[in-house]
BAVOGU-727458 format. One record per residue: z, x negated, y of N, C-alpha, C, O in turn; residue number from 1. Coordinates in pm, 1 decimal, always signed. Last residue first. Example, Ala and Ser with C-alpha at 12.3 -4.5 7.8 and 13.67 -1.06 7.14 Angstrom:
<pts>
+----------+----------+----------+----------+----------+----------+----------+----------+----------+----------+----------+----------+------+
|      n.z |      n.x |      n.y |     ca.z |     ca.x |     ca.y |      c.z |      c.x |      c.y |      o.z |      o.x |      o.y | resi |
+----------+----------+----------+----------+----------+----------+----------+----------+----------+----------+----------+----------+------+
|   +708.0 |  -1285.0 |   -225.0 |   +714.0 |  -1367.0 |   -106.0 |   +787.0 |  -1290.0 |     +3.0 |   +803.9 |  -1340.9 |   +113.8 |    2 |
|   +780.0 |  -1319.0 |   -569.0 |   +780.0 |  -1230.0 |   -450.0 |   +780.0 |  -1320.0 |   -330.0 |   +846.5 |  -1423.6 |   -331.9 |    1 |
+----------+----------+----------+----------+----------+----------+----------+----------+----------+----------+----------+----------+------+
</pts>
This chain:
<pts>
+----------+----------+----------+----------+----------+----------+----------+----------+----------+----------+----------+----------+------+
|      n.z |      n.x |      n.y |     ca.z |     ca.x |     ca.y |      c.z |      c.x |      c.y |      o.z |      o.x |      o.y | resi |
+----------+----------+----------+----------+----------+----------+----------+----------+----------+----------+----------+----------+------+
|  +5051.5 |  -8180.7 |  +6797.5 |  +4997.6 |  -8058.4 |  +6754.4 |  +4870.5 |  -8004.8 |  +6811.0 |  +4825.7 |  -7897.2 |  +6771.3 |  108 |
|  +5119.8 |  -8424.2 |  +6905.7 |  +5085.8 |  -8423.5 |  +6778.7 |  +5037.8 |  -8292.6 |  +6719.9 |  +4989.1 |  -8289.4 |  +6606.9 |  107 |
|  +5149.5 |  -8338.9 |  +7206.3 |  +5058.7 |  -8450.3 |  +7145.4 |  +5018.1 |  -8444.1 |  +7016.8 |  +4897.9 |  -8454.8 |  +6992.1 |  106 |
|  +5337.5 |  -8132.5 |  +7180.5 |  +5203.1 |  -8120.7 |  +7236.5 |  +5105.8 |  -8224.7 |  +7185.5 |  +4998.8 |  -8197.3 |  +7131.2 |  105 |
|  +5566.7 |  -8270.9 |  +7071.3 |  +5507.0 |  -8157.2 |  +6992.4 |  +5360.4 |  -8131.1 |  +7045.6 |  +5269.9 |  -8109.9 |  +6964.9 |  104 |
|  +5608.8 |  -8440.6 |  +7298.1 |  +5565.2 |  -8504.8 |  +7166.8 |  +5518.3 |  -8410.0 |  +7079.0 |  +5429.3 |  -8446.5 |  +7002.1 |  103 |
|  +5676.6 |  -8263.9 |  +7499.8 |  +5544.4 |  -8334.3 |  +7513.4 |  +5519.2 |  -8403.5 |  +7384.6 |  +5401.0 |  -8427.0 |  +7359.6 |  102 |
|  +5919.9 |  -8173.9 |  +7407.0 |  +5818.6 |  -8088.1 |  +7409.5 |  +5679.0 |  -8162.7 |  +7440.3 |  +5575.0 |  -8110.8 |  +7399.9 |  101 |
|  +6068.5 |  -8410.4 |  +7395.0 |  +6049.3 |  -8345.8 |  +7285.1 |  +5917.3 |  -8235.2 |  +7290.9 |  +5835.7 |  -8218.3 |  +7200.3 |  100 |
|  +6064.6 |  -8464.0 |  +7689.0 |  +5999.2 |  -8547.2 |  +7597.1 |  +5973.2 |  -8489.3 |  +7457.8 |  +5865.8 |  -8514.4 |  +7403.0 |   99 |
|  +6210.3 |  -8222.8 |  +7791.3 |  +6082.1 |  -8255.4 |  +7825.4 |  +5999.0 |  -8364.5 |  +7721.2 |  +5883.9 |  -8342.8 |  +7683.4 |   98 |
|  +6450.9 |  -8281.4 |  +7669.3 |  +6391.7 |  -8142.6 |  +7627.4 |  +6238.8 |  -8161.4 |  +7659.6 |  +6151.6 |  -8127.0 |  +7579.9 |   97 |
|  +6523.2 |  -8516.0 |  +7779.5 |  +6523.9 |  -8512.4 |  +7627.9 |  +6422.8 |  -8389.7 |  +7585.2 |  +6338.7 |  -8394.6 |  +7495.5 |   96 |
|  +6574.8 |  -8407.3 |  +8037.6 |  +6476.0 |  -8521.8 |  +8011.4 |  +6443.2 |  -8513.7 |  +7856.9 |  +6324.9 |  -8504.8 |  +7823.9 |   95 |
|  +6793.3 |  -8227.8 |  +7994.6 |  +6643.4 |  -8166.2 |  +8028.1 |  +6543.9 |  -8293.7 |  +8010.2 |  +6431.3 |  -8270.5 |  +7966.0 |   94 |
|  +6981.3 |  -8420.2 |  +7893.8 |  +6915.4 |  -8299.3 |  +7819.7 |  +6805.4 |  -8250.3 |  +7858.1 |  +6715.9 |  -8224.9 |  +7777.4 |   93 |
|  +7030.0 |  -8559.1 |  +8135.6 |  +6963.0 |  -8623.8 |  +8005.4 |  +6917.1 |  -8521.5 |  +7910.0 |  +6812.8 |  -8541.5 |  +7847.7 |   92 |
|  +7107.0 |  -8364.7 |  +8322.6 |  +6983.3 |  -8439.8 |  +8329.2 |  +6926.6 |  -8496.5 |  +8207.8 |  +6807.9 |  -8489.6 |  +8175.8 |   91 |
|  +7350.8 |  -8312.9 |  +8180.5 |  +7243.6 |  -8212.3 |  +8205.6 |  +7127.7 |  -8261.9 |  +8223.0 |  +7034.7 |  -8220.6 |  +8153.7 |   90 |
|  +7487.4 |  -8558.7 |  +8207.5 |  +7454.3 |  -8499.1 |  +8070.7 |  +7349.2 |  -8391.6 |  +8070.3 |  +7270.0 |  -8378.4 |  +7977.0 |   89 |
|  +7495.0 |  -8580.4 |  +8482.2 |  +7426.2 |  -8671.9 |  +8427.9 |  +7377.2 |  -8616.6 |  +8282.2 |  +7260.8 |  -8624.2 |  +8243.0 |   88 |
|  +7681.1 |  -8356.6 |  +8517.9 |  +7577.7 |  -8344.2 |  +8563.3 |  +7471.8 |  -8441.3 |  +8530.4 |  +7356.0 |  -8401.9 |  +8544.8 |   87 |
|  +7911.9 |  -8447.7 |  +8384.8 |  +7844.9 |  -8341.4 |  +8329.0 |  +7707.2 |  -8342.3 |  +8397.1 |  +7612.3 |  -8326.6 |  +8320.2 |   86 |
|  +7960.6 |  -8688.3 |  +8535.0 |  +7917.1 |  -8701.4 |  +8409.9 |  +7866.5 |  -8577.1 |  +8339.8 |  +7787.7 |  -8588.9 |  +8246.0 |   85 |
|  +8050.0 |  -8539.0 |  +8778.8 |  +7941.3 |  -8648.7 |  +8779.5 |  +7880.0 |  -8658.0 |  +8624.5 |  +7760.9 |  -8635.6 |  +8602.7 |   84 |
|  +8269.0 |  -8407.9 |  +8684.3 |  +8168.2 |  -8337.5 |  +8725.6 |  +8031.8 |  -8414.2 |  +8724.0 |  +7926.5 |  -8368.1 |  +8680.2 |   83 |
|  +8432.8 |  -8645.7 |  +8612.3 |  +8388.5 |  -8538.1 |  +8503.5 |  +8280.7 |  -8463.5 |  +8558.0 |  +8186.3 |  -8447.6 |  +8480.6 |   82 |
|  +8467.6 |  -8755.6 |  +8869.5 |  +8408.9 |  -8816.0 |  +8770.9 |  +8366.8 |  -8737.6 |  +8649.1 |  +8264.1 |  -8770.6 |  +8589.7 |   81 |
|  +8614.8 |  -8543.3 |  +8993.8 |  +8489.1 |  -8592.3 |  +9050.3 |  +8423.5 |  -8664.5 |  +8942.3 |  +8307.6 |  -8628.3 |  +8921.8 |   80 |
|  +8829.5 |  -8543.3 |  +8843.9 |  +8738.4 |  -8412.2 |  +8849.0 |  +8621.7 |  -8463.4 |  +8901.3 |  +8517.4 |  -8424.2 |  +8849.0 |   79 |
|  +8947.1 |  -8789.8 |  +8885.0 |  +8902.8 |  -8767.5 |  +8764.2 |  +8800.2 |  -8638.1 |  +8746.8 |  +8712.8 |  -8629.8 |  +8660.5 |   78 |
|  +9004.9 |  -8768.0 |  +9155.6 |  +8895.1 |  -8867.4 |  +9132.7 |  +8857.0 |  -8836.5 |  +8987.4 |  +8738.6 |  -8853.7 |  +8958.3 |   77 |
|  +9221.2 |  -8582.8 |  +9136.3 |  +9090.3 |  -8554.3 |  +9223.0 |  +8990.1 |  -8635.5 |  +9188.3 |  +8877.6 |  -8585.5 |  +9186.2 |   76 |
|  +9392.2 |  -8735.0 |  +8986.1 |  +9341.1 |  -8611.7 |  +8922.0 |  +9206.9 |  -8576.1 |  +9007.1 |  +9101.4 |  -8545.6 |  +8951.4 |   75 |
|  +9451.1 |  -8947.1 |  +9174.0 |  +9401.4 |  -8973.8 |  +9054.2 |  +9327.6 |  -8853.8 |  +8961.6 |  +9232.3 |  -8871.9 |  +8885.9 |   74 |
|  +9601.8 |  -8790.4 |  +9371.3 |  +9448.2 |  -8856.8 |  +9406.2 |  +9396.0 |  -8887.4 |  +9263.7 |  +9283.0 |  -8844.1 |  +9241.2 |   73 |
|  +9810.4 |  -8706.4 |  +9229.0 |  +9724.9 |  -8599.0 |  +9276.1 |  +9590.1 |  -8671.0 |  +9321.9 |  +9481.6 |  -8614.1 |  +9309.8 |   72 |
|  +9945.5 |  -8947.6 |  +9148.4 |  +9890.4 |  -8852.5 |  +9046.3 |  +9796.1 |  -8755.5 |  +9114.7 |  +9696.7 |  -8723.6 |  +9049.4 |   71 |
|  +9977.9 |  -9043.3 |  +9398.4 |  +9886.1 |  -9127.0 |  +9314.2 |  +9858.8 |  -9021.2 |  +9203.0 |  +9741.6 |  -9010.5 |  +9167.1 |   70 |
| +10172.3 |  -8863.5 |  +9487.8 | +10063.8 |  -8880.5 |  +9557.9 |  +9942.3 |  -8935.4 |  +9474.7 |  +9829.8 |  -8885.7 |  +9479.3 |   69 |
| +10391.0 |  -8911.3 |  +9304.6 | +10320.4 |  -8779.4 |  +9315.3 | +10191.9 |  -8786.8 |  +9376.4 | +10099.5 |  -8722.5 |  +9326.6 |   68 |
| +10462.7 |  -9158.7 |  +9374.4 | +10403.7 |  -9147.2 |  +9245.9 | +10328.2 |  -9004.8 |  +9254.9 | +10213.0 |  -8992.8 |  +9213.2 |   67 |
| +10540.9 |  -9136.5 |  +9641.3 | +10414.6 |  -9226.1 |  +9617.4 | +10357.0 |  -9190.7 |  +9492.7 | +10234.9 |  -9185.5 |  +9478.1 |   66 |
| +10764.1 |  -8981.4 |  +9588.6 | +10656.1 |  -8913.0 |  +9666.3 | +10526.1 |  -9006.9 |  +9648.5 | +10415.0 |  -8954.4 |  +9642.0 |   65 |
| +10929.2 |  -9144.6 |  +9443.5 | +10886.4 |  -9034.8 |  +9369.5 | +10752.8 |  -8978.1 |  +9464.5 | +10651.3 |  -8936.3 |  +9408.8 |   64 |
| +10978.9 |  -9374.7 |  +9646.6 | +10888.6 |  -9394.7 |  +9508.6 | +10853.5 |  -9268.5 |  +9445.1 | +10745.6 |  -9269.7 |  +9385.9 |   63 |
| +11111.3 |  -9199.2 |  +9826.9 | +10986.2 |  -9280.1 |  +9870.6 | +10905.0 |  -9309.8 |  +9731.6 | +10788.7 |  -9274.2 |  +9712.4 |   62 |
| +11337.2 |  -9165.3 |  +9695.2 | +11265.2 |  -9053.9 |  +9734.8 | +11113.7 |  -9084.7 |  +9768.5 | +11018.2 |  -9011.4 |  +9742.8 |   61 |
| +11447.6 |  -9423.8 |  +9634.1 | +11393.9 |  -9336.3 |  +9510.2 | +11325.5 |  -9227.4 |  +9583.7 | +11230.9 |  -9186.9 |  +9516.2 |   60 |
| +11479.0 |  -9498.1 |  +9909.7 | +11396.6 |  -9572.8 |  +9827.3 | +11347.1 |  -9505.9 |  +9703.8 | +11231.1 |  -9519.7 |  +9665.2 |   59 |
| +11691.0 |  -9315.9 |  +9970.3 | +11562.0 |  -9317.3 | +10051.1 | +11455.9 |  -9380.6 |  +9968.5 | +11347.9 |  -9322.8 |  +9955.9 |   58 |
| +11879.9 |  -9380.5 |  +9795.0 | +11832.6 |  -9253.2 |  +9792.1 | +11705.4 |  -9270.0 |  +9858.6 | +11605.9 |  -9234.6 |  +9795.4 |   57 |
| +11945.8 |  -9628.8 |  +9889.8 | +11890.6 |  -9632.7 |  +9757.2 | +11826.9 |  -9478.7 |  +9740.3 | +11725.6 |  -9465.2 |  +9671.7 |   56 |
| +12049.4 |  -9559.2 | +10150.3 | +11919.9 |  -9656.5 | +10142.1 | +11875.5 |  -9647.4 | +10017.9 | +11753.0 |  -9656.4 | +10010.9 |   55 |
| +12269.8 |  -9422.2 | +10070.9 | +12158.7 |  -9351.2 | +10150.2 | +12029.2 |  -9444.1 | +10148.4 | +11916.2 |  -9395.3 | +10145.2 |   54 |
| +12437.9 |  -9625.6 |  +9954.6 | +12381.5 |  -9498.5 |  +9872.2 | +12255.1 |  -9458.2 |  +9947.4 | +12145.5 |  -9460.7 |  +9891.3 |   53 |
| +12463.7 |  -9804.9 | +10184.5 | +12401.9 |  -9851.5 | +10060.0 | +12341.1 |  -9722.9 |  +9981.3 | +12222.4 |  -9714.4 |  +9949.7 |   52 |
| +12629.1 |  -9640.1 | +10350.1 | +12481.2 |  -9693.9 | +10400.4 | +12401.6 |  -9742.1 | +10254.5 | +12285.4 |  -9708.9 | +10231.2 |   51 |
| +12840.2 |  -9586.5 | +10178.9 | +12755.6 |  -9470.7 | +10208.7 | +12622.5 |  -9532.1 | +10255.9 | +12515.8 |  -9488.4 | +10212.9 |   50 |
| +12950.9 |  -9861.9 | +10183.8 | +12900.2 |  -9793.8 | +10034.0 | +12806.1 |  -9685.0 | +10080.6 | +12694.1 |  -9683.2 | +10029.5 |   49 |
| +12989.3 |  -9902.2 | +10445.5 | +12896.2 |  -9991.7 | +10369.8 | +12838.1 |  -9913.4 | +10247.4 | +12719.6 |  -9901.4 | +10216.5 |   48 |
| +13187.0 |  -9712.1 | +10461.8 | +13076.8 |  -9703.0 | +10552.6 | +12955.6 |  -9782.0 | +10489.1 | +12842.3 |  -9734.5 | +10482.2 |   47 |
| +13395.7 |  -9836.5 | +10307.5 | +13334.6 |  -9699.2 | +10269.8 | +13201.7 |  -9675.3 | +10348.9 | +13110.6 |  -9616.5 | +10290.6 |   46 |
| +13455.2 | -10054.7 | +10433.1 | +13391.1 | -10064.0 | +10311.7 | +13320.4 |  -9922.8 | +10268.9 | +13213.1 |  -9909.7 | +10209.9 |   45 |
| +13570.7 |  -9942.5 | +10668.9 | +13456.4 | -10036.8 | +10682.2 | +13378.1 | -10039.0 | +10536.6 | +13255.9 | -10026.4 | +10529.4 |   44 |
| +13687.9 |  -9608.2 | +10609.2 | +13703.9 |  -9758.4 | +10634.0 | +13569.4 |  -9832.2 | +10615.8 | +13474.0 |  -9783.8 | +10555.0 |   43 |
| +13676.8 |  -9335.2 | +10859.2 | +13634.3 |  -9395.6 | +10723.3 | +13673.6 |  -9552.5 | +10731.7 | +13688.2 |  -9612.0 | +10838.5 |   42 |
| +13700.5 |  -9027.1 | +11001.0 | +13772.6 |  -9157.6 | +10976.1 | +13735.1 |  -9213.5 | +10855.8 | +13755.1 |  -9152.7 | +10750.7 |   41 |
| +13464.2 |  -8883.8 | +11227.1 | +13506.0 |  -8900.9 | +11089.7 | +13588.1 |  -9036.1 | +11094.3 | +13559.9 |  -9132.2 | +11165.9 |   40 |
| +13415.3 |  -8625.0 | +11461.6 | +13488.8 |  -8762.9 | +11451.8 | +13511.8 |  -8759.9 | +11290.1 | +13562.8 |  -8664.8 | +11230.8 |   39 |
| +13091.9 |  -8465.9 | +11555.0 | +13242.2 |  -8467.5 | +11498.0 | +13274.9 |  -8617.8 | +11462.5 | +13193.4 |  -8707.5 | +11440.8 |   38 |
| +12841.8 |  -8482.9 | +11623.4 | +12930.0 |  -8405.1 | +11709.8 | +13082.2 |  -8407.5 | +11650.4 | +13175.5 |  -8350.0 | +11706.5 |   37 |
| +12709.1 |  -8629.6 | +11432.1 | +12660.5 |  -8490.2 | +11457.3 | +12779.6 |  -8406.2 | +11530.4 | +12807.3 |  -8289.4 | +11503.1 |   36 |
| +12972.8 |  -8859.8 | +11435.2 | +12842.6 |  -8807.4 | +11362.8 | +12819.4 |  -8682.8 | +11379.0 | +12908.6 |  -8606.8 | +11341.4 |   35 |
| +13166.3 |  -9127.5 | +11508.2 | +13116.7 |  -9000.7 | +11573.2 | +12987.7 |  -8958.9 | +11518.7 | +12888.9 |  -9022.5 | +11555.3 |   34 |
| +13444.7 |  -9270.9 | +11348.0 | +13303.6 |  -9258.9 | +11389.3 | +13259.6 |  -9131.6 | +11425.2 | +13311.2 |  -9030.9 | +11376.8 |   33 |
| +13731.1 |  -9470.1 | +11339.2 | +13678.0 |  -9344.0 | +11387.3 | +13520.9 |  -9363.6 | +11403.1 | +13475.4 |  -9460.7 | +11463.7 |   32 |
| +13845.0 |  -9657.1 | +11050.0 | +13794.5 |  -9646.9 | +11182.9 | +13729.8 |  -9516.6 | +11217.6 | +13674.6 |  -9453.8 | +11127.2 |   31 |
| +14132.6 |  -9772.3 | +10846.6 | +14033.9 |  -9656.4 | +10872.1 | +13979.1 |  -9703.8 | +11032.5 | +14046.5 |  -9766.6 | +11114.1 |   30 |
| +14161.7 | -10064.8 | +10663.8 | +14188.7 |  -9976.3 | +10776.5 | +14074.4 |  -9873.6 | +10807.8 | +13953.4 |  -9892.4 | +10795.3 |   29 |
| +14168.7 | -10030.9 | +10294.7 | +14119.6 | -10092.5 | +10408.9 | +14140.4 | -10021.8 | +10535.4 | +14137.7 |  -9899.6 | +10520.8 |   28 |
| +14210.6 |  -9950.9 | +10033.3 | +14326.1 |  -9960.1 | +10131.3 | +14286.0 | -10044.3 | +10266.0 | +14367.0 | -10112.3 | +10329.0 |   27 |
| +13976.4 |  -9893.4 |  +9888.1 | +14082.5 |  -9787.9 |  +9908.7 | +14187.1 |  -9817.1 | +10016.6 | +14243.0 |  -9727.8 | +10080.3 |   26 |
| +13827.3 | -10130.0 |  +9903.6 | +13770.9 | -10001.6 |  +9958.0 | +13869.9 |  -9896.9 |  +9974.1 | +13856.3 |  -9814.0 | +10064.1 |   25 |
| +13859.4 | -10434.0 |  +9953.0 | +13966.7 | -10324.5 |  +9912.2 | +13918.8 | -10200.7 |  +9964.8 | +13966.6 | -10161.5 | +10071.3 |   24 |
| +13680.6 | -10633.2 |  +9997.5 | +13740.8 | -10568.2 | +10119.0 | +13816.4 | -10460.9 | +10084.6 | +13847.9 | -10384.0 | +10175.4 |   23 |
| +13590.3 | -10716.8 |  +9753.4 | +13640.6 | -10811.2 |  +9823.2 | +13731.2 | -10747.4 |  +9948.9 | +13833.5 | -10801.7 |  +9990.7 |   22 |
| +13459.3 | -10483.5 |  +9672.6 | +13552.4 | -10534.9 |  +9584.3 | +13655.3 | -10641.7 |  +9667.9 | +13776.8 | -10646.1 |  +9648.4 |   21 |
| +13247.3 | -10458.5 |  +9853.0 | +13362.5 | -10346.2 |  +9840.4 | +13483.8 | -10404.9 |  +9765.2 | +13598.4 | -10373.6 |  +9797.6 |   20 |
| +13109.4 | -10694.0 |  +9811.8 | +13175.1 | -10672.5 |  +9946.1 | +13281.8 | -10579.9 |  +9934.8 | +13391.2 | -10599.3 |  +9987.8 |   19 |
| +13011.6 | -10656.7 |  +9552.7 | +13115.6 | -10775.8 |  +9586.0 | +13164.1 | -10748.1 |  +9721.0 | +13278.9 | -10787.7 |  +9741.2 |   18 |
| +12874.6 | -10453.5 |  +9597.4 | +12963.3 | -10421.9 |  +9497.8 | +13060.4 | -10538.3 |  +9531.4 | +13181.3 | -10516.0 |  +9537.3 |   17 |
| +12659.7 | -10560.4 |  +9738.0 | +12728.8 | -10461.5 |  +9804.1 | +12865.3 | -10440.1 |  +9716.9 | +12965.4 | -10407.8 |  +9780.8 |   16 |
| +12550.2 | -10762.1 |  +9570.5 | +12612.9 | -10800.2 |  +9708.6 | +12698.7 | -10696.3 |  +9753.0 | +12806.5 | -10726.5 |  +9804.2 |   15 |
| +12458.1 | -10593.4 |  +9363.1 | +12569.9 | -10700.7 |  +9336.1 | +12632.2 | -10743.0 |  +9478.4 | +12753.8 | -10755.1 |  +9493.0 |   14 |
| +12255.0 | -10450.9 |  +9499.9 | +12355.7 | -10393.1 |  +9441.6 | +12484.1 | -10469.8 |  +9418.2 | +12595.6 | -10425.5 |  +9445.6 |   13 |
| +12084.3 | -10679.4 |  +9569.2 | +12143.7 | -10613.0 |  +9668.9 | +12272.9 | -10516.5 |  +9609.9 | +12378.8 | -10511.6 |  +9672.5 |   12 |
| +12006.6 | -10751.3 |  +9303.6 | +12074.8 | -10834.1 |  +9379.9 | +12150.2 | -10773.7 |  +9513.8 | +12258.3 | -10816.7 |  +9553.9 |   11 |
| +11880.2 | -10524.6 |  +9198.7 | +11997.8 | -10563.5 |  +9138.1 | +12091.5 | -10646.1 |  +9229.4 | +12213.0 | -10629.0 |  +9239.4 |   10 |
| +11656.6 | -10521.5 |  +9368.6 | +11756.3 | -10407.2 |  +9362.0 | +11884.1 | -10451.7 |  +9324.0 | +11985.4 | -10430.2 |  +9390.5 |    9 |
| +11550.1 | -10768.7 |  +9292.1 | +11592.1 | -10762.0 |  +9429.7 | +11674.6 | -10640.3 |  +9453.0 | +11757.5 | -10641.8 |  +9543.9 |    8 |
| +11467.4 | -10699.7 |  +9030.0 | +11573.4 | -10806.1 |  +9060.3 | +11639.6 | -10813.0 |  +9206.7 | +11753.4 | -10852.9 |  +9231.7 |    7 |
| +11274.6 | -10525.2 |  +9096.6 | +11413.0 | -10472.7 |  +9032.8 | +11504.2 | -10582.3 |  +9048.9 | +11620.0 | -10557.2 |  +9082.1 |    6 |
| +11083.4 | -10651.1 |  +9232.6 | +11162.1 | -10553.4 |  +9304.0 | +11290.4 | -10513.0 |  +9228.2 | +11393.0 | -10474.7 |  +9284.5 |    5 |
| +11001.1 | -10829.8 |  +9013.3 | +11048.0 | -10886.8 |  +9142.7 | +11150.9 | -10777.9 |  +9220.2 | +11264.6 | -10804.7 |  +9259.0 |    4 |
| +10892.6 | -10645.2 |  +8854.2 | +11007.6 | -10710.9 |  +8804.1 | +11085.9 | -10776.1 |  +8936.4 | +11207.6 | -10771.4 |  +8954.2 |    3 |
| +10683.9 | -10553.3 |  +8993.0 | +10780.7 | -10455.9 |  +8965.1 | +10917.1 | -10523.7 |  +8930.6 | +11027.0 | -10479.4 |  +8963.9 |    2 |
| +10502.5 | -10773.9 |  +9003.3 | +10581.7 | -10728.7 |  +9124.3 | +10694.0 | -10636.7 |  +9091.0 | +10796.4 | -10642.3 |  +9159.1 |    1 |
+----------+----------+----------+----------+----------+----------+----------+----------+----------+----------+----------+----------+------+
</pts>
């Protein structure tokens, strides 16, 4: 699955770069855009580049957030497992102690 996502990411980057090269990023006509109450003059290829960069940034942030969540959940599960194993260990030690005491009583 990771390889497929990597290939898709490369393909989308390639399409974006092809669009920017074919439409001459530097000398394309500028258009006005309203954003947060101000007017910005950008060319169409610049808008595509900004959109691509924001999309890539969003994907990176989501990946980092999911990775952090997995680590946190994994740590919590590991702590539960360790406590369960410690409890089982204590039960086995108690059981072994009871059997050892019973053996001494029978033989002595």
